[in-house]
mmCIF file of the N, C-alpha and C atoms, coordinates in Angstrom:
data_MODEL
# 
_entry.id   MODEL 
# 
loop_
_atom_site.group_PDB 
_atom_site.id 
_atom_site.type_symbol 
_atom_site.label_atom_id 
_atom_site.label_alt_id 
_atom_site.label_comp_id 
_atom_site.label_asym_id 
_atom_site.label_entity_id 
_atom_site.label_seq_id 
_atom_site.pdbx_PDB_ins_code 
_atom_site.Cartn_x 
_atom_site.Cartn_y 
_atom_site.Cartn_z 
_atom_site.occupancy 
_atom_site.B_iso_or_equiv 
_atom_site.pdbx_formal_charge 
_atom_site.auth_seq_id 
_atom_site.auth_comp_id 
_atom_site.auth_asym_id 
_atom_site.auth_atom_id 
_atom_site.pdbx_PDB_model_num 
ATOM 1   N N  . MET A 1 1  ? 26.556 -54.198 20.586 1.00 0.00 ? 1  MET A N  1 
ATOM 2   C CA . MET A 1 1  ? 25.550 -54.035 21.626 1.00 0.00 ? 1  MET A CA 1 
ATOM 3   C C  . MET A 1 1  ? 24.226 -54.596 21.131 1.00 0.00 ? 1  MET A C  1 
ATOM 4   N N  . ALA A 1 2  ? 23.529 -55.356 21.957 1.00 0.00 ? 2  ALA A N  1 
ATOM 5   C CA . ALA A 1 2  ? 22.279 -55.994 21.585 1.00 0.00 ? 2  ALA A CA 1 
ATOM 6   C C  . ALA A 1 2  ? 21.145 -54.984 21.580 1.00 0.00 ? 2  ALA A C  1 
ATOM 7   N N  . ALA A 1 3  ? 20.195 -55.204 20.695 1.00 0.00 ? 3  ALA A N  1 
ATOM 8   C CA . ALA A 1 3  ? 19.012 -54.348 20.649 1.00 0.00 ? 3  ALA A CA 1 
ATOM 9   C C  . ALA A 1 3  ? 18.159 -54.599 21.877 1.00 0.00 ? 3  ALA A C  1 
ATOM 10  N N  . ALA A 1 4  ? 17.319 -53.610 22.192 1.00 0.00 ? 4  ALA A N  1 
ATOM 11  C CA . ALA A 1 4  ? 16.494 -53.698 23.399 1.00 0.00 ? 4  ALA A CA 1 
ATOM 12  C C  . ALA A 1 4  ? 15.528 -54.870 23.356 1.00 0.00 ? 4  ALA A C  1 
ATOM 13  N N  . ASP A 1 5  ? 15.101 -55.282 22.158 1.00 0.00 ? 5  ASP A N  1 
ATOM 14  C CA . ASP A 1 5  ? 14.120 -56.370 22.082 1.00 0.00 ? 5  ASP A CA 1 
ATOM 15  C C  . ASP A 1 5  ? 14.765 -57.750 22.009 1.00 0.00 ? 5  ASP A C  1 
ATOM 16  N N  . ASP A 1 6  ? 16.096 -57.817 21.964 1.00 0.00 ? 6  ASP A N  1 
ATOM 17  C CA . ASP A 1 6  ? 16.793 -59.105 21.992 1.00 0.00 ? 6  ASP A CA 1 
ATOM 18  C C  . ASP A 1 6  ? 16.732 -59.679 23.404 1.00 0.00 ? 6  ASP A C  1 
ATOM 19  N N  . GLU A 1 7  ? 16.497 -60.975 23.489 1.00 0.00 ? 7  GLU A N  1 
ATOM 20  C CA . GLU A 1 7  ? 16.486 -61.628 24.792 1.00 0.00 ? 7  GLU A CA 1 
ATOM 21  C C  . GLU A 1 7  ? 17.672 -62.555 24.894 1.00 0.00 ? 7  GLU A C  1 
ATOM 22  N N  . ILE A 1 8  ? 18.393 -62.430 25.973 1.00 0.00 ? 8  ILE A N  1 
ATOM 23  C CA . ILE A 1 8  ? 19.520 -63.312 26.237 1.00 0.00 ? 8  ILE A CA 1 
ATOM 24  C C  . ILE A 1 8  ? 19.166 -64.123 27.470 1.00 0.00 ? 8  ILE A C  1 
ATOM 25  N N  . THR A 1 9  ? 19.255 -65.430 27.362 1.00 0.00 ? 9  THR A N  1 
ATOM 26  C CA . THR A 1 9  ? 18.956 -66.284 28.505 1.00 0.00 ? 9  THR A CA 1 
ATOM 27  C C  . THR A 1 9  ? 20.221 -67.015 28.921 1.00 0.00 ? 9  THR A C  1 
ATOM 28  N N  . TYR A 1 10 ? 20.317 -67.274 30.198 1.00 0.00 ? 10 TYR A N  1 
ATOM 29  C CA . TYR A 1 10 ? 21.456 -67.970 30.760 1.00 0.00 ? 10 TYR A CA 1 
ATOM 30  C C  . TYR A 1 10 ? 20.943 -69.139 31.577 1.00 0.00 ? 10 TYR A C  1 
ATOM 31  N N  . THR A 1 11 ? 21.662 -70.224 31.567 1.00 0.00 ? 11 THR A N  1 
ATOM 32  C CA . THR A 1 11 ? 21.317 -71.374 32.383 1.00 0.00 ? 11 THR A CA 1 
ATOM 33  C C  . THR A 1 11 ? 22.224 -71.373 33.599 1.00 0.00 ? 11 THR A C  1 
ATOM 34  N N  . LEU A 1 12 ? 21.623 -71.354 34.772 1.00 0.00 ? 12 LEU A N  1 
ATOM 35  C CA . LEU A 1 12 ? 22.374 -71.370 36.021 1.00 0.00 ? 12 LEU A CA 1 
ATOM 36  C C  . LEU A 1 12 ? 22.319 -72.758 36.638 1.00 0.00 ? 12 LEU A C  1 
ATOM 37  N N  . PRO A 1 13 ? 23.382 -73.187 37.273 1.00 0.00 ? 13 PRO A N  1 
ATOM 38  C CA . PRO A 1 13 ? 23.343 -74.482 37.958 1.00 0.00 ? 13 PRO A CA 1 
ATOM 39  C C  . PRO A 1 13 ? 22.422 -74.415 39.177 1.00 0.00 ? 13 PRO A C  1 
ATOM 40  N N  . SER A 1 14 ? 21.915 -75.553 39.570 1.00 0.00 ? 14 SER A N  1 
ATOM 41  C CA . SER A 1 14 ? 21.041 -75.607 40.747 1.00 0.00 ? 14 SER A CA 1 
ATOM 42  C C  . SER A 1 14 ? 21.848 -75.341 42.011 1.00 0.00 ? 14 SER A C  1 
ATOM 43  N N  . MET A 1 15 ? 21.156 -74.996 43.079 1.00 0.00 ? 15 MET A N  1 
ATOM 44  C CA . MET A 1 15 ? 21.823 -74.762 44.364 1.00 0.00 ? 15 MET A CA 1 
ATOM 45  C C  . MET A 1 15 ? 22.523 -76.031 44.835 1.00 0.00 ? 15 MET A C  1 
ATOM 46  N N  . LEU A 1 16 ? 21.913 -77.172 44.581 1.00 0.00 ? 16 LEU A N  1 
ATOM 47  C CA . LEU A 1 16 ? 22.519 -78.446 44.969 1.00 0.00 ? 16 LEU A CA 1 
ATOM 48  C C  . LEU A 1 16 ? 23.831 -78.663 44.217 1.00 0.00 ? 16 LEU A C  1 
ATOM 49  N N  . GLU A 1 17 ? 23.831 -78.356 42.934 1.00 0.00 ? 17 GLU A N  1 
ATOM 50  C CA . GLU A 1 17 ? 25.046 -78.517 42.136 1.00 0.00 ? 17 GLU A CA 1 
ATOM 51  C C  . GLU A 1 17 ? 26.137 -77.544 42.591 1.00 0.00 ? 17 GLU A C  1 
ATOM 52  N N  . LEU A 1 18 ? 25.756 -76.304 42.903 1.00 0.00 ? 18 LEU A N  1 
ATOM 53  C CA . LEU A 1 18 ? 26.725 -75.335 43.400 1.00 0.00 ? 18 LEU A CA 1 
ATOM 54  C C  . LEU A 1 18 ? 27.330 -75.788 44.727 1.00 0.00 ? 18 LEU A C  1 
ATOM 55  N N  . ALA A 1 19 ? 26.471 -76.306 45.612 1.00 0.00 ? 19 ALA A N  1 
ATOM 56  C CA . ALA A 1 19 ? 26.957 -76.785 46.911 1.00 0.00 ? 19 ALA A CA 1 
ATOM 57  C C  . ALA A 1 19 ? 27.914 -77.961 46.719 1.00 0.00 ? 19 ALA A C  1 
ATOM 58  N N  . TYR A 1 20 ? 27.569 -78.868 45.820 1.00 0.00 ? 20 TYR A N  1 
ATOM 59  C CA . TYR A 1 20 ? 28.418 -80.029 45.545 1.00 0.00 ? 20 TYR A CA 1 
ATOM 60  C C  . TYR A 1 20 ? 29.808 -79.583 45.100 1.00 0.00 ? 20 TYR A C  1 
ATOM 61  N N  . HIS A 1 21 ? 29.860 -78.609 44.208 1.00 0.00 ? 21 HIS A N  1 
ATOM 62  C CA . HIS A 1 21 ? 31.153 -78.165 43.681 1.00 0.00 ? 21 HIS A CA 1 
ATOM 63  C C  . HIS A 1 21 ? 31.930 -77.304 44.673 1.00 0.00 ? 21 HIS A C  1 
ATOM 64  N N  . ALA A 1 22 ? 31.297 -76.898 45.762 1.00 0.00 ? 22 ALA A N  1 
ATOM 65  C CA . ALA A 1 22 ? 32.006 -76.147 46.799 1.00 0.00 ? 22 ALA A CA 1 
ATOM 66  C C  . ALA A 1 22 ? 32.894 -77.075 47.629 1.00 0.00 ? 22 ALA A C  1 
ATOM 67  N N  . PHE A 1 23 ? 32.627 -78.385 47.582 1.00 0.00 ? 23 PHE A N  1 
ATOM 68  C CA . PHE A 1 23 ? 33.432 -79.352 48.313 1.00 0.00 ? 23 PHE A CA 1 
ATOM 69  C C  . PHE A 1 23 ? 34.740 -79.622 47.577 1.00 0.00 ? 23 PHE A C  1 
ATOM 70  N N  . SER A 1 24 ? 35.695 -80.136 48.310 1.00 0.00 ? 24 SER A N  1 
ATOM 71  C CA . SER A 1 24 ? 36.972 -80.512 47.689 1.00 0.00 ? 24 SER A CA 1 
ATOM 72  C C  . SER A 1 24 ? 36.762 -81.764 46.835 1.00 0.00 ? 24 SER A C  1 
ATOM 73  N N  . ARG A 1 25 ? 37.749 -82.059 46.004 1.00 0.00 ? 25 ARG A N  1 
ATOM 74  C CA . ARG A 1 25 ? 37.671 -83.227 45.129 1.00 0.00 ? 25 ARG A CA 1 
ATOM 75  C C  . ARG A 1 25 ? 37.533 -84.514 45.953 1.00 0.00 ? 25 ARG A C  1 
ATOM 76  N N  . GLU A 1 26 ? 38.251 -84.604 47.071 1.00 0.00 ? 26 GLU A N  1 
ATOM 77  C CA . GLU A 1 26 ? 38.176 -85.790 47.934 1.00 0.00 ? 26 GLU A CA 1 
ATOM 78  C C  . GLU A 1 26 ? 36.780 -85.928 48.558 1.00 0.00 ? 26 GLU A C  1 
ATOM 79  N N  . GLU A 1 27 ? 36.223 -84.815 49.014 1.00 0.00 ? 27 GLU A N  1 
ATOM 80  C CA . GLU A 1 27 ? 34.879 -84.855 49.606 1.00 0.00 ? 27 GLU A CA 1 
ATOM 81  C C  . GLU A 1 27 ? 33.834 -85.247 48.562 1.00 0.00 ? 27 GLU A C  1 
ATOM 82  N N  . ARG A 1 28 ? 33.983 -84.779 47.338 1.00 0.00 ? 28 ARG A N  1 
ATOM 83  C CA . ARG A 1 28 ? 33.040 -85.148 46.275 1.00 0.00 ? 28 ARG A CA 1 
ATOM 84  C C  . ARG A 1 28 ? 33.110 -86.637 45.977 1.00 0.00 ? 28 ARG A C  1 
ATOM 85  N N  . LYS A 1 29 ? 34.308 -87.223 46.053 1.00 0.00 ? 29 LYS A N  1 
ATOM 86  C CA . LYS A 1 29 ? 34.435 -88.667 45.837 1.00 0.00 ? 29 LYS A CA 1 
ATOM 87  C C  . LYS A 1 29 ? 33.622 -89.432 46.881 1.00 0.00 ? 29 LYS A C  1 
ATOM 88  N N  . TRP A 1 30 ? 33.672 -88.959 48.133 1.00 0.00 ? 30 TRP A N  1 
ATOM 89  C CA . TRP A 1 30 ? 32.908 -89.620 49.199 1.00 0.00 ? 30 TRP A CA 1 
ATOM 90  C C  . TRP A 1 30 ? 31.413 -89.515 48.911 1.00 0.00 ? 30 TRP A C  1 
ATOM 91  N N  . PHE A 1 31 ? 30.937 -88.332 48.514 1.00 0.00 ? 31 PHE A N  1 
ATOM 92  C CA . PHE A 1 31 ? 29.518 -88.158 48.194 1.00 0.00 ? 31 PHE A CA 1 
ATOM 93  C C  . PHE A 1 31 ? 29.113 -88.993 46.990 1.00 0.00 ? 31 PHE A C  1 
ATOM 94  N N  . ASP A 1 32 ? 29.979 -89.089 46.001 1.00 0.00 ? 32 ASP A N  1 
ATOM 95  C CA . ASP A 1 32 ? 29.680 -89.884 44.811 1.00 0.00 ? 32 ASP A CA 1 
ATOM 96  C C  . ASP A 1 32 ? 29.484 -91.356 45.148 1.00 0.00 ? 32 ASP A C  1 
ATOM 97  N N  . GLY A 1 33 ? 30.120 -91.821 46.225 1.00 0.00 ? 33 GLY A N  1 
ATOM 98  C CA . GLY A 1 33 ? 30.008 -93.217 46.619 1.00 0.00 ? 33 GLY A CA 1 
ATOM 99  C C  . GLY A 1 33 ? 28.740 -93.548 47.381 1.00 0.00 ? 33 GLY A C  1 
ATOM 100 N N  . LEU A 1 34 ? 27.990 -92.553 47.801 1.00 0.00 ? 34 LEU A N  1 
ATOM 101 C CA . LEU A 1 34 ? 26.762 -92.797 48.556 1.00 0.00 ? 34 LEU A CA 1 
ATOM 102 C C  . LEU A 1 34 ? 25.657 -93.296 47.641 1.00 0.00 ? 34 LEU A C  1 
ATOM 103 N N  . GLU A 1 35 ? 24.889 -94.240 48.138 1.00 0.00 ? 35 GLU A N  1 
ATOM 104 C CA . GLU A 1 35 ? 23.741 -94.731 47.381 1.00 0.00 ? 35 GLU A CA 1 
ATOM 105 C C  . GLU A 1 35 ? 22.494 -94.038 47.920 1.00 0.00 ? 35 GLU A C  1 
ATOM 106 N N  . VAL A 1 36 ? 22.021 -93.054 47.188 1.00 0.00 ? 36 VAL A N  1 
ATOM 107 C CA . VAL A 1 36 ? 20.842 -92.292 47.603 1.00 0.00 ? 36 VAL A CA 1 
ATOM 108 C C  . VAL A 1 36 ? 19.869 -92.191 46.446 1.00 0.00 ? 36 VAL A C  1 
ATOM 109 N N  . LEU A 1 37 ? 18.608 -92.017 46.789 1.00 0.00 ? 37 LEU A N  1 
ATOM 110 C CA . LEU A 1 37 ? 17.588 -91.823 45.772 1.00 0.00 ? 37 LEU A CA 1 
ATOM 111 C C  . LEU A 1 37 ? 17.657 -90.388 45.266 1.00 0.00 ? 37 LEU A C  1 
ATOM 112 N N  . PRO A 1 38 ? 17.320 -90.167 43.998 1.00 0.00 ? 38 PRO A N  1 
ATOM 113 C CA . PRO A 1 38 ? 17.309 -88.790 43.495 1.00 0.00 ? 38 PRO A CA 1 
ATOM 114 C C  . PRO A 1 38 ? 16.210 -87.986 44.189 1.00 0.00 ? 38 PRO A C  1 
ATOM 115 N N  . VAL A 1 39 ? 16.507 -86.737 44.496 1.00 0.00 ? 39 VAL A N  1 
ATOM 116 C CA . VAL A 1 39 ? 15.567 -85.864 45.197 1.00 0.00 ? 39 VAL A CA 1 
ATOM 117 C C  . VAL A 1 39 ? 15.347 -84.616 44.364 1.00 0.00 ? 39 VAL A C  1 
ATOM 118 N N  . ASP A 1 40 ? 14.081 -84.253 44.188 1.00 0.00 ? 40 ASP A N  1 
ATOM 119 C CA . ASP A 1 40 ? 13.762 -83.011 43.485 1.00 0.00 ? 40 ASP A CA 1 
ATOM 120 C C  . ASP A 1 40 ? 13.660 -81.910 44.529 1.00 0.00 ? 40 ASP A C  1 
ATOM 121 N N  . LEU A 1 41 ? 14.744 -81.159 44.704 1.00 0.00 ? 41 LEU A N  1 
ATOM 122 C CA . LEU A 1 41 ? 14.771 -80.127 45.732 1.00 0.00 ? 41 LEU A CA 1 
ATOM 123 C C  . LEU A 1 41 ? 13.842 -78.969 45.419 1.00 0.00 ? 41 LEU A C  1 
ATOM 124 N N  . GLN A 1 42 ? 13.487 -78.777 44.163 1.00 0.00 ? 42 GLN A N  1 
ATOM 125 C CA . GLN A 1 42 ? 12.583 -77.690 43.816 1.00 0.00 ? 42 GLN A CA 1 
ATOM 126 C C  . GLN A 1 42 ? 11.228 -77.920 44.480 1.00 0.00 ? 42 GLN A C  1 
ATOM 127 N N  . VAL A 1 43 ? 10.734 -79.142 44.461 1.00 0.00 ? 43 VAL A N  1 
ATOM 128 C CA . VAL A 1 43 ? 9.456  -79.462 45.103 1.00 0.00 ? 43 VAL A CA 1 
ATOM 129 C C  . VAL A 1 43 ? 9.562  -79.218 46.602 1.00 0.00 ? 43 VAL A C  1 
ATOM 130 N N  . CYS A 1 44 ? 10.671 -79.607 47.199 1.00 0.00 ? 44 CYS A N  1 
ATOM 131 C CA . CYS A 1 44 ? 10.882 -79.410 48.635 1.00 0.00 ? 44 CYS A CA 1 
ATOM 132 C C  . CYS A 1 44 ? 10.870 -77.923 48.978 1.00 0.00 ? 44 CYS A C  1 
ATOM 133 N N  . CYS A 1 45 ? 11.631 -77.132 48.236 1.00 0.00 ? 45 CYS A N  1 
ATOM 134 C CA . CYS A 1 45 ? 11.711 -75.691 48.517 1.00 0.00 ? 45 CYS A CA 1 
ATOM 135 C C  . CYS A 1 45 ? 10.364 -75.012 48.321 1.00 0.00 ? 45 CYS A C  1 
ATOM 136 N N  . GLU A 1 46 ? 9.642  -75.385 47.267 1.00 0.00 ? 46 GLU A N  1 
ATOM 137 C CA . GLU A 1 46 ? 8.323  -74.798 47.039 1.00 0.00 ? 46 GLU A CA 1 
ATOM 138 C C  . GLU A 1 46 ? 7.387  -75.123 48.201 1.00 0.00 ? 46 GLU A C  1 
ATOM 139 N N  . SER A 1 47 ? 7.469  -76.331 48.731 1.00 0.00 ? 47 SER A N  1 
ATOM 140 C CA . SER A 1 47 ? 6.632  -76.719 49.862 1.00 0.00 ? 47 SER A CA 1 
ATOM 141 C C  . SER A 1 47 ? 6.968  -75.898 51.102 1.00 0.00 ? 47 SER A C  1 
ATOM 142 N N  . ILE A 1 48 ? 8.243  -75.692 51.348 1.00 0.00 ? 48 ILE A N  1 
ATOM 143 C CA . ILE A 1 48 ? 8.658  -74.888 52.507 1.00 0.00 ? 48 ILE A CA 1 
ATOM 144 C C  . ILE A 1 48 ? 8.131  -73.462 52.381 1.00 0.00 ? 48 ILE A C  1 
ATOM 145 N N  . PHE A 1 49 ? 8.242  -72.873 51.189 1.00 0.00 ? 49 PHE A N  1 
ATOM 146 C CA . PHE A 1 49 ? 7.736  -71.511 50.988 1.00 0.00 ? 49 PHE A CA 1 
ATOM 147 C C  . PHE A 1 49 ? 6.228  -71.443 51.190 1.00 0.00 ? 49 PHE A C  1 
ATOM 148 N N  . LYS A 1 50 ? 5.503  -72.461 50.742 1.00 0.00 ? 50 LYS A N  1 
ATOM 149 C CA . LYS A 1 50 ? 4.045  -72.487 50.940 1.00 0.00 ? 50 LYS A CA 1 
ATOM 150 C C  . LYS A 1 50 ? 3.705  -72.570 52.426 1.00 0.00 ? 50 LYS A C  1 
ATOM 151 N N  . ILE A 1 51 ? 4.440  -73.379 53.168 1.00 0.00 ? 51 ILE A N  1 
ATOM 152 C CA . ILE A 1 51 ? 4.195  -73.514 54.612 1.00 0.00 ? 51 ILE A CA 1 
ATOM 153 C C  . ILE A 1 51 ? 4.481  -72.203 55.322 1.00 0.00 ? 51 ILE A C  1 
ATOM 154 N N  . ILE A 1 52 ? 5.592  -71.556 54.974 1.00 0.00 ? 52 ILE A N  1 
ATOM 155 C CA . ILE A 1 52 ? 5.922  -70.268 55.593 1.00 0.00 ? 52 ILE A CA 1 
ATOM 156 C C  . ILE A 1 52 ? 4.858  -69.230 55.266 1.00 0.00 ? 52 ILE A C  1 
ATOM 157 N N  . LYS A 1 53 ? 4.432  -69.182 54.010 1.00 0.00 ? 53 LYS A N  1 
ATOM 158 C CA . LYS A 1 53 ? 3.401  -68.221 53.604 1.00 0.00 ? 53 LYS A CA 1 
ATOM 159 C C  . LYS A 1 53 ? 2.099  -68.481 54.344 1.00 0.00 ? 53 LYS A C  1 
ATOM 160 N N  . PHE A 1 54 ? 1.678  -69.747 54.416 1.00 0.00 ? 54 PHE A N  1 
ATOM 161 C CA . PHE A 1 54 ? 0.433  -70.085 55.116 1.00 0.00 ? 54 PHE A CA 1 
ATOM 162 C C  . PHE A 1 54 ? 0.513  -69.692 56.587 1.00 0.00 ? 54 PHE A C  1 
ATOM 163 N N  . ASN A 1 55 ? 1.601  -70.063 57.248 1.00 0.00 ? 55 ASN A N  1 
ATOM 164 C CA . ASN A 1 55 ? 1.742  -69.759 58.666 1.00 0.00 ? 55 ASN A CA 1 
ATOM 165 C C  . ASN A 1 55 ? 1.878  -68.257 58.919 1.00 0.00 ? 55 ASN A C  1 
ATOM 166 N N  . SER A 1 56 ? 2.467  -67.530 57.983 1.00 0.00 ? 56 SER A N  1 
ATOM 167 C CA . SER A 1 56 ? 2.578  -66.077 58.128 1.00 0.00 ? 56 SER A CA 1 
ATOM 168 C C  . SER A 1 56 ? 1.212  -65.425 58.069 1.00 0.00 ? 56 SER A C  1 
ATOM 169 N N  . HIS A 1 57 ? 0.390  -65.888 57.142 1.00 0.00 ? 57 HIS A N  1 
ATOM 170 C CA . HIS A 1 57 ? -0.955 -65.322 57.009 1.00 0.00 ? 57 HIS A CA 1 
ATOM 171 C C  . HIS A 1 57 ? -1.857 -65.734 58.164 1.00 0.00 ? 57 HIS A C  1 
ATOM 172 N N  . ALA A 1 58 ? -1.556 -66.843 58.790 1.00 0.00 ? 58 ALA A N  1 
ATOM 173 C CA . ALA A 1 58 ? -2.370 -67.327 59.913 1.00 0.00 ? 58 ALA A CA 1 
ATOM 174 C C  . ALA A 1 58 ? -1.832 -66.805 61.247 1.00 0.00 ? 58 ALA A C  1 
ATOM 175 N N  . ASP A 1 59 ? -0.843 -65.893 61.199 1.00 0.00 ? 59 ASP A N  1 
ATOM 176 C CA . ASP A 1 59 ? -0.225 -65.322 62.405 1.00 0.00 ? 59 ASP A CA 1 
ATOM 177 C C  . ASP A 1 59 ? 0.384  -66.382 63.316 1.00 0.00 ? 59 ASP A C  1 
ATOM 178 N N  . ARG A 1 60 ? 0.861  -67.471 62.725 1.00 0.00 ? 60 ARG A N  1 
ATOM 179 C CA . ARG A 1 60 ? 1.493  -68.525 63.516 1.00 0.00 ? 60 ARG A CA 1 
ATOM 180 C C  . ARG A 1 60 ? 2.989  -68.600 63.278 1.00 0.00 ? 60 ARG A C  1 
ATOM 181 N N  . PHE A 1 61 ? 3.480  -67.778 62.382 1.00 0.00 ? 61 PHE A N  1 
ATOM 182 C CA . PHE A 1 61 ? 4.905  -67.823 62.048 1.00 0.00 ? 61 PHE A CA 1 
ATOM 183 C C  . PHE A 1 61 ? 5.527  -66.483 62.375 1.00 0.00 ? 61 PHE A C  1 
ATOM 184 N N  . GLN A 1 62 ? 6.474  -66.485 63.287 1.00 0.00 ? 62 GLN A N  1 
ATOM 185 C CA . GLN A 1 62 ? 7.158  -65.263 63.697 1.00 0.00 ? 62 GLN A CA 1 
ATOM 186 C C  . GLN A 1 62 ? 8.639  -65.422 63.372 1.00 0.00 ? 62 GLN A C  1 
ATOM 187 N N  . PRO A 1 63 ? 9.048  -65.098 62.128 1.00 0.00 ? 63 PRO A N  1 
ATOM 188 C CA . PRO A 1 63 ? 10.436 -65.348 61.726 1.00 0.00 ? 63 PRO A CA 1 
ATOM 189 C C  . PRO A 1 63 ? 11.474 -64.527 62.465 1.00 0.00 ? 63 PRO A C  1 
ATOM 190 N N  . CYS A 1 64 ? 11.086 -63.417 63.095 1.00 0.00 ? 64 CYS A N  1 
ATOM 191 C CA . CYS A 1 64 ? 12.064 -62.553 63.750 1.00 0.00 ? 64 CYS A CA 1 
ATOM 192 C C  . CYS A 1 64 ? 12.190 -62.805 65.249 1.00 0.00 ? 64 CYS A C  1 
ATOM 193 N N  . ASN A 1 65 ? 11.377 -63.681 65.793 1.00 0.00 ? 65 ASN A N  1 
ATOM 194 C CA . ASN A 1 65 ? 11.440 -63.968 67.227 1.00 0.00 ? 65 ASN A CA 1 
ATOM 195 C C  . ASN A 1 65 ? 12.499 -65.023 67.506 1.00 0.00 ? 65 ASN A C  1 
ATOM 196 N N  . ILE A 1 66 ? 13.569 -64.609 68.153 1.00 0.00 ? 66 ILE A N  1 
ATOM 197 C CA . ILE A 1 66 ? 14.640 -65.536 68.525 1.00 0.00 ? 66 ILE A CA 1 
ATOM 198 C C  . ILE A 1 66 ? 14.690 -65.595 70.047 1.00 0.00 ? 66 ILE A C  1 
ATOM 199 N N  . THR A 1 67 ? 14.561 -66.786 70.589 1.00 0.00 ? 67 THR A N  1 
ATOM 200 C CA . THR A 1 67 ? 14.585 -66.918 72.064 1.00 0.00 ? 67 THR A CA 1 
ATOM 201 C C  . THR A 1 67 ? 15.803 -67.657 72.510 1.00 0.00 ? 67 THR A C  1 
# 
């Protein structure tokens, strides 16, 4: 058993990598053949969270209103 002051860190795969591996082997081959630019999804997600936070504080974002 590890002591309380020991730190154990784990490396988790990105959401994009997890989604990729959820596809079948044939589907992954199709995706591998696509010519796309690399995308940093972390920057994208951080931007979305900032927009949601800003709009929530400005009373312009109503996440629970479904019409």
